C-alpha positions in Angstrom: 26.1 116.2 86.7 28.1 113.0 88.5 30.0 114.6 89.9 27.6 117.2 91.5 26.0 114.5 92.8 29.3 112.4 94.2 29.7 116.3 96.0 26.8 116.6 97.3 26.6 113.2 99.0 30.1 113.9 100.8 28.5 117.1 102.0 25.4 115.2 103.1 27.2 111.9 104.9 29.0 113.3 107.8 25.4 115.5 107.8 23.2 112.3 108.6 26.0 110.8 111.0 25.6 114.5 113.5 21.9 113.7 113.1 20.0 112.5 116.3 20.1 108.6 116.8 16.5 108.0 117.5 15.4 110.7 114.9 16.8 108.1 112.3 15.2 105.4 110.2 16.3 101.9 111.8 15.0 100.3 108.9 17.5 97.9 107.2 16.1 98.9 103.6 16.0 102.9 104.1 18.4 105.2 101.9 20.7 106.2 104.0 20.4 103.4 106.6 22.0 103.1 110.0 24.9 100.2 108.9 25.9 101.8 105.7 25.7 105.6 107.3 26.8 104.7 111.0 26.4 107.4 113.4 29.4 107.7 115.0 31.0 107.0 118.4 30.1 110.2 120.4 26.3 109.7 119.5 26.2 106.0 119.7 27.7 106.3 123.0 25.6 108.7 124.2 22.4 106.6 123.3 24.4 103.5 125.3 25.0 105.1 128.2 21.2 106.5 128.4 19.8 103.5 127.6 21.9 102.0 130.3 21.1 104.7 132.7 24.7 105.2 133.7 25.8 107.7 136.4 29.5 107.9 134.5 30.3 108.4 131.1 30.6 104.3 129.7 32.8 104.5 126.8 31.6 102.5 124.0 34.5 100.5 122.6 32.8 99.5 119.2 29.3 98.4 117.7 27.7 97.2 115.0 24.3 97.5 113.6 22.3 94.3 112.6 19.5 92.3 112.0 19.1 89.0 113.7 15.1 88.5 114.0 15.2 89.0 109.6 12.2 91.5 110.3 14.2 94.8 108.6 14.6 96.2 111.4 18.5 96.6 112.8 19.3 96.4 116.1 23.0 98.0 118.2 25.3 95.3 119.4 27.9 97.6 121.1 30.7 96.9 123.5 31.5 98.7 126.2 34.3 99.4 129.4 32.3 100.2 132.7 36.2 99.8 134.4 38.1 102.8 132.5 40.7 100.6 132.4 39.8 99.1 128.9 38.2 96.2 129.6 35.1 95.7 127.1 33.7 93.0 128.5 29.7 94.3 128.9 28.5 93.6 125.4 25.2 95.4 125.0 22.2 94.8 122.4 19.9 98.0 122.4 16.6 98.5 119.9 14.5 100.9 118.7 10.3 100.8 120.0 7.6 102.8 119.7 10.4 105.8 118.7 12.5 105.4 121.7 15.6 103.0 122.8 15.3 99.8 124.5 17.5 97.8 126.1 17.1 93.9 124.5 20.5 92.2 126.0 23.0 92.9 128.6 25.3 90.4 128.0 28.6 89.6 129.9 32.5 88.9 127.8 35.9 89.2 127.9 37.2 91.8 126.4 35.5 92.1 122.7 37.3 95.3 121.8 35.7 94.9 118.3 31.9 93.7 117.9 32.4 92.2 114.4 34.7 89.7 115.1 32.1 88.0 117.5 28.8 88.5 114.9 28.9 85.7 113.3 26.3 84.1 110.7 27.3 80.2 111.9 24.4 78.3 109.9 24.7 79.6 106.6 21.0 81.3 107.3 21.9 84.8 107.5 20.9 84.9 110.4 23.5 86.5 113.0 24.5 84.6 116.3 27.2 86.5 118.9 29.6 84.2 120.1 31.0 85.5 123.0 34.2 84.4 125.4 33.6 85.0 128.7 35.7 84.8 131.3 36.1 81.6 133.2 38.6 82.2 136.0 39.9 86.2 137.5 42.4 88.2 136.2 45.3 87.7 138.2 47.7 89.9 136.7 50.1 89.3 134.2 51.7 85.8 135.9 48.9 83.4 135.3 46.7 83.2 132.0 42.7 83.7 132.0 41.2 80.5 130.9 38.1 81.5 129.1 34.5 79.7 127.7 33.0 80.7 124.2 29.1 81.0 124.7 27.5 81.4 121.5 24.1 83.4 121.6 21.4 82.4 118.9 18.0 85.0 118.2 15.3 83.7 120.3 12.1 85.5 120.5 13.1 89.0 121.1 16.4 88.2 122.5 19.5 86.3 122.0 19.4 83.0 124.2 22.5 81.3 125.4 22.3 78.0 122.3 26.2 77.0 123.3 25.0 73.2 122.8 23.6 73.7 119.6 27.1 74.6 117.7 28.9 71.8 118.6 31.5 73.1 115.5 32.4 76.3 117.6 33.8 73.6 120.2 35.7 71.6 117.8 38.0 74.6 115.9 38.2 76.2 119.5 40.0 72.8 120.5 42.8 72.8 117.2 43.4 76.4 118.7 44.0 75.4 122.6 46.1 72.7 121.3 48.8 75.1 120.3 48.3 77.3 123.4 49.1 73.7 125.1 52.4 74.4 123.8 53.1 77.4 125.6 53.6 76.9 129.8 52.3 80.0 130.8 48.9 79.1 128.8 48.9 75.7 129.4 47.0 75.0 133.0 44.2 77.6 130.7 43.8 75.8 127.9 44.0 71.9 129.7 40.9 73.7 132.0 38.8 74.9 128.3 39.7 71.0 126.9 38.6 69.2 130.2 35.5 71.6 129.7 34.9 71.2 126.2 34.8 67.2 126.8 32.5 67.8 129.4 30.1 69.8 128.0 29.8 66.8 124.7 29.1 64.3 126.6 32.6 63.1 127.7 33.2 61.8 131.0 31.2 64.3 133.8 34.1 64.4 136.1 37.1 64.6 133.3 39.1 67.0 134.6 38.7 66.3 138.4 42.1 64.8 138.7 44.1 67.4 137.4 42.8 69.8 139.5 43.0 67.7 141.8 46.5 68.0 141.9 47.0 71.5 141.7 45.5 71.6 145.2 48.5 70.6 146.0 50.4 73.3 143.7 51.8 76.3 145.8 51.3 78.4 143.7 47.8 79.9 144.4 47.0 80.3 141.4 46.3 76.8 140.4 44.5 76.2 143.7 42.0 79.0 142.6 42.0 77.3 138.8 41.5 74.0 140.9 38.6 75.4 142.5 37.1 76.7 139.2 37.1 73.5 137.8 35.3 71.7 141.2 33.0 74.1 140.9 31.9 73.2 137.3 32.2 69.5 138.1 29.8 70.3 141.3 29.7 66.5 142.2 29.9 65.3 145.4 33.8 64.5 145.5 34.0 67.8 143.7 32.0 69.7 146.5 34.0 67.9 149.3 37.9 69.5 147.5 36.2 73.1 147.1 35.3 73.2 151.4 38.7 71.9 151.7 39.5 75.2 149.5 36.9 77.4 150.5 39.6 77.1 154.0 42.8 77.8 152.3 45.9 79.4 154.3 45.8 81.8 151.3 43.0 84.0 152.0 42.0 85.0 148.1 42.4 81.2 147.3 39.3 80.7 150.4 37.8 84.0 148.7 37.6 82.4 145.3 36.2 79.2 146.3 33.9 80.3 148.9 32.7 82.4 145.7 32.7 79.6 143.6 30.5 77.3 146.4 27.4 79.8 146.3 27.5 80.1 142.6 27.6 76.5 142.4 24.9 75.9 144.4 22.8 78.3 142.3 23.0 76.2 139.5 21.3 73.0 141.4 
């Protein structure tokens, strides 16, 4: 009898995975739950494309079903490649309401190949948070590092909301990783940028990193001048605004365009 049940279970499981996703019960405690018997990539991809109303077929990089509200209902967290170049920089959260799929959140991140690596229970309270690395500086090819910034999103009033300031320990861990990264000359500028930003974020001097960025302004490397622009935009004091304006008139068109875009984004923060 046990052998027969095992065979029946093996037969039934693929059939469940092929069922229409919206026809399934999204309850946590239901038999054959979405997490225990996860649907296939094709089915999840079709759902994501339908919810996002995409004109082309977006590729789902990875996904997981979680219950962030602790209300007994799953939500789908999926990373999506919108570029076709395996850049998994969009993270979407989808729920089920009145029998249909609804978009809850669409968040930007930096290459989330596996969403399981960004889903955490930071407080040990069985509530999940999303810890997303976000690109702070642009991709410039293989000859320049990318400065990232960690954001912590916690569930609040039906959405994942940026609650980074409530999780200071994340940045303590990150600083230790940056110490090692800084030893590599290739990663050094980006590690320094992020260390300075963490210091500002956690109540250090508001212009931490200004002198370093000012020195980068005179560097022949356009990459470092673009990084300086990112620092000035983040500090956003009067001296930084003046330097950002200088970079907006840089002889390098890419530096100038980067600085102009950052001027605009910094203006929106005010």
